[in-house]
N, C-alpha and C positions, 0 to 999 in steps of 0.2 A: 479511492471507493473501493469494495473488496468484492474480489467477481466471486470467487472460493477458497476454502480451505481444504487440505486433507493432513491425514494421517495414514504413511506408508513406513513399513519395513524397512532393512536395508542389510539383510544378508546377501554376502555378494555369489552365493551356491545360488540364487537364484538369475542369475545372469549367465545365460547358455553357453558362453565362453567361457566362463568358471566350472558352472555346474558339469559342464561333458557328461551330461546326462541325468545327474543326481538331482539337477531343479526340478524334475519331473516329479521328485518325491513331496514338493511346497509346490503343488498343481494349484490349490484354494487361494496359495499368497497370489500364484503369478493372475491366475483369474482376477482376484483384486487388483492389482496393478494394471492391468490390460484394461479392464473396468475403470478406473482414475484416469490413466491416459486416455480412453475413449470420451471421455465426457470434458476432459480439458482440451479437449482436439480444436473444437471454434471457436475456445475461448480463453483462447494467449494475451496472459497480464502485461503490460507495461512495466511490472518487473514483480518479481518473485522474491519472498520470504523466504529463506530456506531457515529452519532450525534445527540444527545438526547436534546432537549430543558427545560425537565426535571430531566436533574441531575446537578451535583453540580454545581453552576456557580458562576461567578464574574466578574470581569473587564475582557475583552478581551477573548480569546477564554479556556477554563477551562478543561486539561486533569484527569481524574481519574486514576491514574497509581498505579493500584491492580493487586498480583497475582491470586488472583482469583475470578471469578465474577457468582452472586447467580442471580436467577430469579425466582419471584414468584408474586401471585396477592391476597396475603392473604388480603389485603384493600378491595379487592373487594370478597370476601366472599370466595376464591378460596384455600384451607389448604395446606401445604406445599411446596415442593420448585418443581418447571416444568421442572428447567433446571440448568446445570452448565457450565461456559465455564473459561477456562484459560485467566490470560491476559497475554500482550508478551511484557514484558518491553523493550526487545532489540528492538521491530518494535515500539515502544513508543519512544526510547529516539533517534531511528534514523531520526521518521519522527518527532515527537519535535523539535530535533536540526537543520532541515531543514526550515522548518517557522518561529524558534526563530528571522533570519532576516527580516521579514517585519510583522510577525501575534501577539501583544500581546498576551501572555498566561498566566496561571498561573494552576498548578498543586496539587492537591492532592492523596497524597498518603497513600497506606493502604492496608494491606497484603488481606483483604476479604471486598469486597464491595456486596452492596443489589441493584441489578439492579433498577431504576424506572418505572415507567409503560410503559414508551413513549420507554421505550427499550424494558420492555419484551414483551409489545402484538407484536410487530412486528417478534421478535427474534423467539417467540412461533412456528411464521409460517413456518420459517428457521430452528430451531432446528426438525423438523417435516419431511421436506423434506430430511436433512441431514443426523439425527439420532443423531449426536456428533456437536453440536457451534467449528467451528474450533475459536482458538486464539482470542479476542478483544481488541480493542484500543475503549477508550471513550471517547468523549470528549462532551461538551455544547459550542453552540457557540452563545449566549444569549446574550453574551456581548460583540460582536461585532456588529459595525455602518454597515448599509446594504454594503457600496460597499469593507467594509474589507473583510465582511461573501462571498462576490464574490471573492474577492482576493485570500481565503483562499481556494476557488476550483480551479482557475487557475493555483496555486501554489501549491495544490496535483496532478496537472496536468505532471506536469514539477516534479513531485520526481520519484528518479529514484533508489528502492531498487530491488534486486535479488527476493525478495519474491512476490508470488501472490498476490494482495490486492484489495478488497471489499468497495464501501462503500452504507451504511445506512443509512440515511438523513432522521430523524423519524421526523414527523411536521406534527399537524394537520392547518386549515388555517381559516377563518375568525369561531370567538364562537358568531357573532353574524348576521344568515343568515337568520333568522325566526322568527314571534312572540313569537314562545313558546322557543327560544332559551335561555341554561341555562344563560348566560351572559347578556341577555337583546337582543331586536332588536335594529339591526340601517340597513340604506338601502345600507349605504358604504360595510357591511359585504359581502352582493351576489357582487358589483363592483370589491372587491378588488379580491375575488374566482375567478372571470372572467381573470383579468389582470393578475393571478399566472396560471391559465391553460392554458392560450393564450403563455405565455412567452414558457412556458416548450412546447407547442406543436409549436413553432416555434421556437425550440431553443434560445432564442433570451433575454437578461435579461431589456434589455434600457427601457422598463417600468418601472419594478421593481424599478430601480436603481433612475428610476424617480419620486418615488410617494411620495407625502406630506409625512413626518411625524405625522403632524395632522391624516389624511387619514387613516392611516397604525393602530395609536392608535385606532380610531373608530372601525377597523372591530377586533380588540379586538383577533390577529391571534398569532399561539406559533413555526408559522412552512416556516416563510419568509429568514430566516437566513438557513434555513437548505437546501432549495429551491434553491436559491442563489449560494450555494457550490457546487449542484448537477448539476446546469448550467453551475458554472464557471468550474468546469473538464470533462463535455461533451464537451465545446466549442463551436465549427461549429457541429459537431456531431449531429445526430436526435438524441433525446428523445421520445417513445414511451409512451405517455399517455393509460394509462390501462383502467383508470374509476375516474369518479369524483361525489358526493350527498352529501346531508346533511339532512338526516332524521332525525337528534337531534338537528336541528339548527347550526352545526356547521358542518362546509367541509372536506369532507376526502378526498382525491386526492392518487391516485396510480401511479408511471411513473417508466420506465425502460431504463436506459442509458446500452446498449454491448458495452465494450470497444472493445480497435482496435489490443486484441490480448486475442485470447481463450487457456485456459490449457489445450490442448489437446495434444497425445502420437507425434504428427507431429511439435508440436511449437520451434521455434529455441532455446531457451535451451535445450530443450531434444538431439537439434541436436548437439549444439555446443559440450558440456560433451557426448554426445556420441561419437565423434568424438577423445575426447579428450583420450577417455579411450581405443575405439579400437586400435587407432596410439599406445598405451603402449603398448597397449594387442601383436599387429602386433610385435612390433620393440623385445618384450623379448622373442617371438618365432620363432621369424623368424631372427632376427641380422638386418634387414632394416627396412626403413619406410613403411606405406601402401601407393602402387601404387594412385595416385591420381585420378584415372580414377576409381577404386574400391570404394575409399571416395566417391566422389561423387555419384555414385550407394546408397551407403548405406547412405549416407544424404545429400540428394539434395537438404537442402533449398540453396535458389539462392544465398543472399546475402554472404552465406561462400563463394562462388565461385568467385562473382562479386566487396567487398566491399574490401578495402586496411585497414586494422584495427590493431594495435597493441595490444597484448594481454597477459596476464597474463595466466600459468595456475596451480593450486595450489593441492596437495595432501594430505591430513590427515589423520590419522589414526580413523577408523570408531569406536569404541571402546571408545575411553578418547578422541580422537579430536585434537588429537596432531600433529604439523607440521609434515611432511615426503617431502617433496619437496617443491619449488616455483620457477619456472624457467618466464621470461617475456623480452616481448620488450617493450620501451616507445616513439618507431614508427616503422612503418611496414618495415617489413625487407623482405617480401615473397610480390610475385603478389598477392592474393588476403587472407583472415582472415582465409581458412580454412586452405591455407598450412603452413599459422604463426601458428594455431593451433598443428597443427600435431607436428612441429620442436618443438614447446614450451616443448610439451607434454613429450614426450621423453625426451628433456633436464631435465624437472623439476622432470624426473622419474631414469635418471642414472647419472646427469652430474651436482646436485647440489652437490658444496664441502661440504655442512656441512653436507652430509647423505652420506650413503653405497648406492650405487644404488640398485634400488628396485625388487625383485626375483618375478617371475611367481606366485609361491605361497602367495606370500603378496599381488596381486592385488586385490586379492576378498575381502580382509578387508582396501581398501583405497576406499575412498570418493574422486570424482573429484570435480573443479569448476573453470570454466573461466571467468575472467573479463575483458570487452575489452574496452579499452582505450578509452577517447576524447582525443584532442588533449591538450599536456602541456599549460599551462597559464604562465607568468612570472605574480610573484604578490609584490608588495613592500615590504609585512615586513606582519609577523603570524597574525592580525588584520586578513588579509584575508582567514583564513585558520578556516576547522573546519574538527576534524579527522574523523566525520563520516560521511559527505560527501565527502571529499576531500581528495586524494592520495596526495602524498608531493615529491616532489626531492629537495635535496639541492646539492647542487654544489658550490666549489672550485676549483680553479687549473682543472684540467684533474679531477678529480677527484668528483663521484656524488653517493649519496645513496638516494634509492626509498621505500618509505613503501606507501603499498595500503589502502585505508581507510575504515572504519568503521570494525575494526580489535580487535577482542575479550583481552581486558585488555589495551586496548590505547583510554584513555578518555578523554586524553587534549591534547591542540597543544604542550605544554611543554613536554609532552612524546612522539609525533610523532615527531618531533624534533632531539630531544636526540637520537634516535632510530634510525631514518633514518643517523642522524649522524654519529653515531659509527658502520653504515652499511658500512659507506664511510670510514670507518677509520680515523676519526675527532674526535678531545676529544668531542670534544661539538659542539652546531649550530652557536658560535659568527663568522659572519663575513662568513657567507656561504649566496650564492646567492640562491632564492625560487621560485619555480614552484606548481601547483597544476594543477590537474587531475581530472577528475569523471569517473567512471566507470558503466557499464553494468554488473552483478552481476548473475552469472548462474550456481545454484548449485543443485548439483545431489541431487539424493532422499536418503534419506537414506536408503532405504530397494534394492535398488540397486543391 
């Protein structure tokens, strides 16, 4: 789920400790950055995807797969580390696996990575707003052509993940806007910036995709691909332009896109996992299913009671992450998703043959997740599978085995097919029919 995306410039001079007063010459940019930080203050994502044109680069989209990211501006006269943020390798694998079918990519793996200034400058604003940065996934889009950069954004919009994501698209515009520009002046610099800001205002990438490469080269930019990724993610949604100026001969633009679902206590994910937990609690205390009228009053999210969907409910030990129960359906068996969740939650707690029934005392030490399934799709072979993106159904005769996607320890198609086959009682996957499906996964917070 994408909470928001933004375009942010990265001149170190706007950081007061670097600018030492000169940052006031970029007052519009600082106002735009302050506005971005304020919009994000109450909507901190689980994972922040940072696109930086000054991170390590190569052909295609270059990811930095790091365990820890450190941010400083020592090259610009500020001593010490400004902030640290963890990497999220699981999120990186999920995203890169999803993109790999259409986006050329490379990765640089390291345990600790020193962030470039194009990441550090905007992140310093968000670090101030949140106090602690969320886990980061870092990539450099500079190795993509413009059409693939836009495709990257469109694919991001289709990326399904239980974590809440946001996009920080870092990029300066033309470096040749005025006669005193550090890269020299060219009249196409200001024209280029006008094209970019107009495209953002209209949420329409066409003019940027049609620009002649020589024109873009003359503008001397570094942010076009970041801009196109943001436009692709936003689609036809409105992008709010917050500021533009070129105080030092370099164009700086700030813009913000609000995703379709905000992370609030009333979000659908909270209703899904809350309904599953309450269904289990009610059954363990009374021996019967929670009445639908009461369930609707407690969890009024409309689509729970109007959509027919299949789902799985999974229970895990809060302390060691071990599975404690998982039951689900591949096709809807009830009149609505809410009723499906109630039935499968009770079954996962009390009727999973692999485990003893859950006790009321154990419930507080269990975390709940709900996977809402898309329609299964028949596929010709394992080449159409991806264990991070797709769940799998293997079928032979009247027996079927099912495995959900993106499970810890299941990293290859071969592992996925073998485990699903063994669940069906087959010796292996030879001769099975194959189906795949996607899920929308909702996890209960760890401190529930």
